C-alpha positions as CSV (number, residue, x, y, z in Angstrom):
1,X,10.4,-19.3,-14.8
2,X,10.7,-20.0,-11.1
3,X,10.4,-16.3,-10.3
4,X,7.1,-15.9,-12.1
5,X,5.2,-17.9,-9.5
6,X,6.8,-16.1,-6.6
7,X,5.6,-12.8,-8.2
8,X,2.0,-13.9,-8.2
9,X,2.2,-15.2,-4.7
10,X,3.5,-11.9,-3.4
11,X,0.8,-9.8,-5.0
12,X,-2.0,-12.4,-4.5
13,X,-3.2,-15.3,-6.6
14,X,-6.4,-13.5,-7.7
15,X,-4.5,-10.6,-9.4
16,X,-3.8,-10.7,-13.2
17,X,-0.7,-9.3,-14.8
18,X,-2.7,-6.3,-16.0
19,X,-3.8,-5.6,-12.3
20,X,-0.2,-5.9,-11.2
21,X,0.9,-3.5,-13.9
22,X,-1.8,-0.9,-13.0
23,X,-0.8,-1.2,-9.3
24,X,2.9,-0.6,-10.2
25,X,2.0,2.4,-12.3
26,X,0.0,3.9,-9.4
27,X,2.8,3.3,-7.0
28,X,5.3,4.9,-9.3
29,X,3.1,8.0,-9.5
30,X,3.1,8.3,-5.7
31,X,6.9,7.8,-5.5
32,X,7.3,10.5,-8.2
33,X,5.2,12.9,-6.1
34,X,7.2,12.1,-3.0
35,X,10.6,12.5,-4.8
36,X,9.8,15.9,-6.3
37,X,7.7,17.2,-3.4
38,X,4.6,17.5,-5.6
39,X,1.0,17.3,-4.3
40,X,-0.1,13.6,-4.5
41,X,-3.7,14.6,-5.4
42,X,-2.5,16.2,-8.6
43,X,-0.1,13.4,-9.6
44,X,-2.4,10.4,-8.9
45,X,-5.6,12.2,-9.7
46,X,-7.1,11.8,-6.2
47,X,-10.3,13.4,-5.0
48,X,-10.0,15.6,-2.0
49,X,-12.7,15.9,0.8
50,X,-12.5,18.6,3.4
51,X,-15.0,18.3,6.1
52,X,-15.9,21.1,8.5
53,X,-17.7,19.8,11.6
54,X,-20.8,17.8,10.9
55,X,-22.5,20.3,8.6
56,X,-20.2,21.1,5.6
57,X,-18.0,19.1,3.2
58,X,-16.0,20.4,0.3
59,X,-15.1,18.1,-2.5
60,X,-12.4,18.8,-5.1
61,X,-11.2,16.9,-8.2
62,X,-14.2,14.6,-8.7
63,X,-15.7,13.2,-11.9
64,X,-19.4,13.7,-11.3
65,X,-22.5,13.1,-9.2
66,X,-24.0,9.6,-9.4
67,X,-27.1,10.2,-7.3
68,X,-28.5,13.0,-5.2
69,X,-31.3,12.9,-2.5
70,X,-31.8,14.8,0.7
71,X,-30.4,11.7,2.6
72,X,-27.6,10.5,0.4
73,X,-25.3,12.0,-2.2
74,X,-23.0,9.7,-4.2
75,X,-19.9,11.3,-5.9
76,X,-17.7,9.5,-8.4
77,X,-14.0,10.0,-8.0
78,X,-11.1,8.3,-9.8
79,X,-11.9,4.5,-9.4
80,X,-13.7,5.4,-6.1
81,X,-17.2,6.4,-5.2
82,X,-18.0,8.5,-2.1
83,X,-21.3,8.2,-0.4
84,X,-22.2,11.1,1.9
85,X,-25.1,10.1,4.1
86,X,-27.2,12.4,6.5
87,X,-30.3,14.5,6.8
88,X,-31.3,17.6,4.8
89,X,-28.3,17.3,2.5
90,X,-28.0,20.0,-0.2
91,X,-25.4,20.9,-2.8
92,X,-24.7,24.5,-2.1
93,X,-22.6,25.1,-5.2
94,X,-21.2,22.9,-7.9
95,X,-18.5,23.5,-10.6
96,X,-16.2,21.4,-12.7
97,X,-13.5,21.7,-10.0
98,X,-15.2,21.6,-6.7
99,X,-18.5,21.5,-4.8
100,X,-19.9,22.2,-1.3
101,X,-22.4,19.9,0.4
102,X,-24.3,21.2,3.5
103,X,-26.6,19.5,5.9
104,X,-26.4,17.2,8.9
105,X,-23.6,14.8,7.7
106,X,-23.7,11.5,9.6
107,X,-21.4,9.3,7.5
108,X,-19.0,9.3,4.6
109,X,-18.5,5.9,2.9
110,X,-15.7,5.1,0.5
111,X,-16.5,2.4,-2.1
112,X,-13.6,1.2,-4.3
113,X,-14.5,0.1,-7.8
114,X,-13.1,-3.2,-9.2
115,X,-10.1,-2.8,-11.4
116,X,-10.8,-3.6,-15.1
């Protein structure tokens, strides 16, 4: 019983047991990838962003497009949203696996979604 309180203090008082379990599972996936020299993006289902200069960005392993204007494109990843901001933004190509965004890219924001 006395260890239970220590566990919550270590992880933070605002985390529930379910949040702690999800965090432990995610950490286990990263340790698994490190141990067997596997790419982390495949094991933990991470979205990859490759930016070339200020004009092109390639995105792999994403879930979908949330919104799209010539000044802002929001992409949904796994528990994360990516907001690409700039001028004259256009999606050059789009498939289930990857996409290319071109234009004057000024900023890339990462917004973590709350754990459920």
